[in-house]
GUNUFI-801120 format. One line per 3 residues: number of its first residue (from 1); their letters; for each residue x, y, z of C-alpha. Coordinates in steps of 0.5 Angstrom, whole numbers. Layout:
// residues N
NUM	A	X/Y/Z ~ ...;
// end
This chain:
// residues 330
1	MKK	125/20/21 ~ 123/17/13 ~ 121/11/16;
4	LSV	117/14/20 ~ 113/19/16 ~ 112/12/12;
7	VIL	109/8/18 ~ 105/14/19 ~ 102/14/13;
10	VLA	100/8/12 ~ 96/8/19 ~ 93/15/16;
13	VSI	90/11/10 ~ 89/4/14 ~ 84/9/19;
16	ALC	82/12/12 ~ 80/5/9 ~ 77/3/16;
19	GIA	72/8/15 ~ 70/8/9 ~ 69/0/10;
22	EAA	63/2/16 ~ 61/7/12 ~ 53/6/13;
25	KTL	49/2/9 ~ 43/6/5 ~ 37/3/5;
28	RVG	32/8/0 ~ 25/7/1 ~ 20/9/-4;
31	HLQ	12/12/-3 ~ 6/15/-6 ~ 3/19/0;
34	TND	4/26/3 ~ 9/27/9 ~ 3/28/13;
37	HPH	0/22/13 ~ 0/16/17 ~ 4/12/13;
40	AIG	10/17/11 ~ 9/18/20 ~ 10/10/19;
43	VAK	16/10/15 ~ 19/15/18 ~ 19/11/25;
46	FAE	22/5/21 ~ 28/9/19 ~ 29/13/26;
49	VVK	29/5/29 ~ 33/2/23 ~ 39/6/25;
52	EKS	38/6/32 ~ 38/-2/32 ~ 43/-3/27;
55	GGS	48/2/31 ~ 48/6/25 ~ 51/1/20;
58	LEV	44/2/16 ~ 42/9/14 ~ 34/10/10;
61	KVF	33/14/5 ~ 25/16/5 ~ 22/19/-1;
64	GNA	15/20/-1 ~ 9/24/-5 ~ 12/19/-12;
67	QLG	18/23/-12 ~ 20/16/-15 ~ 15/15/-20;
70	PAM	8/11/-20 ~ 7/5/-16 ~ 9/0/-21;
73	TQI	15/3/-23 ~ 18/3/-16 ~ 16/-3/-16;
76	ASV	20/-6/-21 ~ 26/-1/-19 ~ 26/-6/-13;
79	KMG	25/-12/-17 ~ 31/-9/-21 ~ 35/-7/-14;
82	TLE	36/0/-16 ~ 31/2/-11 ~ 31/-2/-4;
85	AFI	25/-2/-1 ~ 17/1/-3 ~ 11/2/1;
88	DGA	4/1/-1 ~ -3/-3/-2 ~ -2/-10/-2;
91	GWY	-7/-10/-9 ~ -1/-7/-13 ~ 4/-14/-12;
94	GQL	-2/-17/-16 ~ 1/-15/-22 ~ 8/-20/-20;
97	VGD	4/-24/-17 ~ -5/-25/-19 ~ -6/-28/-11;
100	YYI	-5/-20/-8 ~ -12/-19/-12 ~ -16/-22/-7;
103	FST	-13/-16/-3 ~ -16/-11/-8 ~ -23/-14/-10;
106	PYL	-29/-10/-9 ~ -33/-14/-4 ~ -30/-19/-3;
109	MKN	-29/-20/4 ~ -35/-18/9 ~ -35/-13/14;
112	PVL	-33/-10/19 ~ -28/-12/13 ~ -22/-8/16;
115	DYT	-21/-14/21 ~ -22/-19/16 ~ -17/-17/11;
118	IAV	-12/-16/16 ~ -14/-24/18 ~ -13/-26/12;
121	ARS	-6/-23/12 ~ -4/-26/17 ~ -6/-33/15;
124	EVG	-2/-38/13 ~ -6/-35/7 ~ -3/-29/7;
127	QSI	4/-34/9 ~ 3/-37/3 ~ 2/-31/-2;
130	NQK	9/-27/0 ~ 13/-34/-1 ~ 11/-34/-7;
133	LLD	13/-27/-8 ~ 19/-29/-6 ~ 20/-35/-10;
136	QQK	18/-32/-16 ~ 20/-25/-16 ~ 27/-25/-11;
139	IKM	22/-20/-7 ~ 22/-20/0 ~ 15/-18/4;
142	VDL	18/-15/11 ~ 10/-14/12 ~ 4/-14/10;
145	TWL	-1/-12/15 ~ 0/-4/16 ~ -7/-2/18;
148	RLP	-11/3/12 ~ -18/4/13 ~ -24/1/9;
151	RHA	-25/5/2 ~ -31/9/0 ~ -33/13/-7;
154	LSR	-33/20/-7 ~ -36/24/-12 ~ -38/29/-16;
157	KPI	-45/28/-16 ~ -49/24/-10 ~ -48/16/-10;
160	RNL	-54/13/-6 ~ -56/6/-9 ~ -53/1/-14;
163	ADV	-56/6/-20 ~ -53/12/-19 ~ -47/7/-20;
166	QKL	-49/5/-27 ~ -44/8/-33 ~ -40/13/-27;
169	KMR	-34/14/-29 ~ -30/11/-23 ~ -22/13/-22;
172	VPE	-18/6/-20 ~ -12/4/-21 ~ -8/0/-27;
175	LTS	-11/-6/-23 ~ -14/-12/-26 ~ -19/-13/-20;
178	FIE	-21/-6/-18 ~ -22/-5/-26 ~ -27/-12/-26;
181	GWK	-29/-11/-20 ~ -33/-3/-22 ~ -34/-6/-28;
184	ALG	-38/-11/-26 ~ -42/-6/-21 ~ -44/-2/-27;
187	ASP	-39/3/-27 ~ -34/6/-33 ~ -28/5/-29;
190	TPI	-22/10/-31 ~ -15/8/-30 ~ -11/14/-28;
193	TYT	-5/16/-24 ~ -6/17/-17 ~ -2/25/-17;
196	EIY	-7/26/-23 ~ -14/25/-19 ~ -15/31/-17;
199	LAL	-14/35/-23 ~ -19/30/-26 ~ -24/30/-21;
202	QQG	-24/38/-22 ~ -24/38/-30 ~ -30/32/-31;
205	VID	-25/27/-33 ~ -28/24/-29 ~ -35/23/-24;
208	ACE	-31/18/-18 ~ -25/16/-15 ~ -25/10/-10;
211	LDV	-20/10/-4 ~ -20/11/3 ~ -21/19/6;
214	NMF	-14/18/9 ~ -12/19/2 ~ -18/23/1;
217	YTQ	-16/28/6 ~ -9/29/5 ~ -9/29/-3;
220	KLY	-15/35/-1 ~ -19/30/-6 ~ -26/33/-3;
223	EAA	-24/40/-5 ~ -26/37/-12 ~ -32/32/-10;
226	KYL	-36/34/-4 ~ -40/28/-4 ~ -37/22/1;
229	TLT	-42/14/-1 ~ -39/10/5 ~ -39/3/1;
232	YHQ	-34/0/5 ~ -33/-4/-1 ~ -26/-7/1;
235	AEP	-20/-5/7 ~ -13/-7/2 ~ -7/-7/7;
238	CAM	-2/-3/7 ~ 5/-7/5 ~ 12/-7/5;
241	IMN	16/-10/0 ~ 24/-10/-1 ~ 30/-12/-6;
244	NAF	31/-20/-3 ~ 39/-19/-5 ~ 40/-13/-1;
247	FQG	36/-16/5 ~ 40/-23/4 ~ 48/-19/4;
250	LTP	46/-15/10 ~ 48/-18/17 ~ 43/-21/22;
253	KEQ	43/-15/26 ~ 42/-11/20 ~ 37/-17/18;
256	QAI	33/-15/24 ~ 34/-8/25 ~ 29/-8/19;
259	MEA	24/-13/20 ~ 24/-10/27 ~ 23/-3/25;
262	AAE	17/-6/20 ~ 14/-8/27 ~ 15/-1/30;
265	GKK	13/3/24 ~ 7/-1/24 ~ 4/1/31;
268	VND	6/8/29 ~ 2/7/23 ~ -4/3/26;
271	KAI	-5/9/31 ~ -5/14/26 ~ -10/11/22;
274	KES	-15/10/28 ~ -14/16/31 ~ -15/20/24;
277	EDF	-22/17/22 ~ -27/21/27 ~ -22/27/26;
280	IHK	-22/27/17 ~ -30/26/18 ~ -30/32/22;
283	QMK	-26/36/18 ~ -29/34/12 ~ -37/35/13;
286	AAG	-33/43/15 ~ -31/43/9 ~ -38/42/6;
289	VTF	-38/35/4 ~ -43/30/5 ~ -43/24/8;
292	IEI	-48/19/5 ~ -49/11/8 ~ -52/5/4;
295	DEK	-55/-1/3 ~ -49/-5/2 ~ -54/-12/0;
298	PFR	-55/-9/-7 ~ -47/-9/-9 ~ -46/-15/-6;
301	EKV	-51/-19/-9 ~ -49/-15/-16 ~ -42/-18/-15;
304	KDL	-43/-24/-11 ~ -40/-28/-17 ~ -34/-25/-19;
307	PYQ	-29/-28/-15 ~ -30/-34/-18 ~ -31/-31/-25;
310	LEN	-24/-28/-23 ~ -21/-34/-20 ~ -23/-39/-27;
313	RGL	-20/-33/-31 ~ -12/-35/-27 ~ -13/-27/-24;
316	WTK	-11/-32/-18 ~ -9/-39/-16 ~ -15/-44/-17;
319	GLY	-18/-45/-9 ~ -15/-39/-6 ~ -22/-36/-6;
322	DRM	-25/-42/-1 ~ -20/-42/3 ~ -19/-35/4;
325	KVI	-27/-36/6 ~ -25/-40/11 ~ -23/-34/15;
328	TLK	-27/-28/13 ~ -34/-32/12 ~ -34/-36/19;
// end
């Protein structure tokens, strides 16, 4: 009887240990957007598909609305391995590999700016930049091609021409491409954290901000500024990164699950992005926002030399802009 009890105990412990060994691995994903933003909806789909396709061995936990801190804090966490993944605009990664700044410099790509941005992201140019991120920072680019709408300017006073931009306190992210771009246009670029834009507009700390309409809408910025100028100055892609050591530590099935889930999440995001534009325009107009169309030519002319100036300063790889132009300026 005593031997039987020992056998039963050993079996019980073995089963318990097997259960621990087979417990789901956790993949934490951080982002900056509210739950109703297309990126958040896409990430929710990503989480669902990862669990399904990994057979439950991987579980995704999502932390949105900047719960884990501003973008660069989360990106640093991914690099260190204290956070597995992060998703937001490609320009943020310029802090790690300067070549990503080509996606976040005003008027670098011609209209339709969204189409050309995604074309570059999918091209050998985008692939080579992603490889640098992996080689230099040990960070895997899971997907560089999630859609974002073109960026415009939302302001407290009308912006109808280039003269209205001069000395304008324009909120920008703390990224060189944004700062130098708006400085070249004559504005006074003012770096402010994303979650603090509403209050800064409301209190007059800034005169304007530049984002896409999904961000204007989901962050309710249109309540604090009533003029939206359709500048089409850039269309930065949204990009998901992952700690490469974490990714490489997964089974081939789990790795495939992540890549397939990212593609499924992109589909959901892109559909929501495309469907949201007209709806948001109508909602913002109903809320009293005035939409202003401008002539882009003076703006583009003002910054025509900026790409080569930034390249000569070493912001991105020499010759990168010319490689990009082959794709975008045909």
